[in-house]
C-alpha positions in Angstrom: 154.1 35.4 147.6 156.0 34.1 150.6 154.2 30.8 150.7 153.4 31.2 154.4 149.6 31.5 154.6 147.2 31.6 157.5 143.6 30.3 157.1 141.4 33.0 158.8 137.9 31.7 158.3 135.4 30.5 155.8 132.8 32.7 154.2 130.0 30.9 152.2 132.0 27.9 151.8 135.0 29.8 150.5 138.3 29.6 152.9 139.8 33.2 153.3 143.4 33.1 153.9 146.1 35.8 154.4 149.5 35.5 152.9 152.5 36.8 154.9 153.2 39.5 152.3 150.0 41.2 153.1 151.3 41.9 156.6 154.1 44.2 154.8 151.5 45.9 152.8 149.3 46.5 155.9 152.3 48.1 157.7 153.2 50.2 154.7 149.8 51.4 154.1 149.4 52.2 157.8 152.6 54.1 158.0 151.7 55.9 154.7 148.3 57.0 155.8 149.3 57.8 159.3 151.9 60.2 157.8 149.2 61.7 155.6 146.9 62.2 158.5 149.7 63.9 160.4 150.2 66.4 157.5 146.3 66.9 157.2 145.2 67.0 160.8 148.0 68.5 162.9 147.9 68.5 166.7 147.1 64.8 167.4 149.3 62.3 169.1 151.2 59.6 167.4 148.9 56.9 168.5 145.8 58.6 167.0 147.6 58.9 163.7 148.7 55.2 163.7 145.1 54.2 164.8 143.6 56.2 162.0 146.1 54.8 159.5 145.5 51.2 160.6 141.8 51.8 160.4 142.1 53.0 156.8 144.3 49.8 155.9 141.7 47.5 157.5 138.8 49.2 155.5 141.0 48.9 152.3 141.5 45.3 152.9 137.8 44.7 153.5 137.1 46.3 150.2 139.5 44.0 148.6 137.9 41.1 150.3 134.4 42.0 149.2 135.7 42.6 145.6 137.2 39.1 145.6 134.2 37.5 147.0 132.2 39.1 144.1 134.7 37.4 141.7 134.1 34.1 143.5 130.3 34.3 143.6 130.1 35.2 139.9 132.7 32.6 139.0 130.9 29.6 140.6 128.3 29.1 137.9 131.1 29.0 135.2 133.1 26.4 137.2 136.1 28.7 137.7 136.4 27.3 141.2 139.8 27.8 142.7 139.1 26.3 146.0 140.3 29.6 147.8 140.6 33.3 147.1 144.3 33.7 146.3 146.1 36.6 147.7 148.9 37.1 145.1 148.2 37.9 141.6 150.9 35.5 140.4 149.3 32.6 142.0 145.8 33.8 140.8 147.1 33.8 137.2 148.8 30.4 137.4 145.5 29.0 139.1 143.2 30.8 136.4 145.4 29.4 133.5 145.2 25.9 135.0 141.6 25.9 135.3 140.3 27.9 132.3 138.0 26.1 129.8 138.1 26.5 126.0 137.1 29.8 124.7 133.7 28.6 123.4 132.8 27.5 126.9 134.2 30.5 128.6 131.5 32.8 127.4 128.6 30.6 127.6 126.2 30.2 130.6 126.8 26.9 132.4 
């Protein structure tokens, strides 16, 4: 989204990058979950609520990463290789439109 992206690591030959916009989402999700935990589990200190919120955000993003790796793994035989998992839906849409094959080839096994 912001164009600022950090390459974190490669997994099964797929480069994994984080866009700067995801940091904002992590902060908002951490804050939202910390507030929810504060309401549901009174009596803890602020650091415990924030760490539980951050843990929830990390687990949430790990699930997204696994989901997107599933797409990358399934897309490989169909030659829908984007070169990287994209962290913004608008970039993914543009990349998909640029790489898609004719409809008859899209539904056939390679």
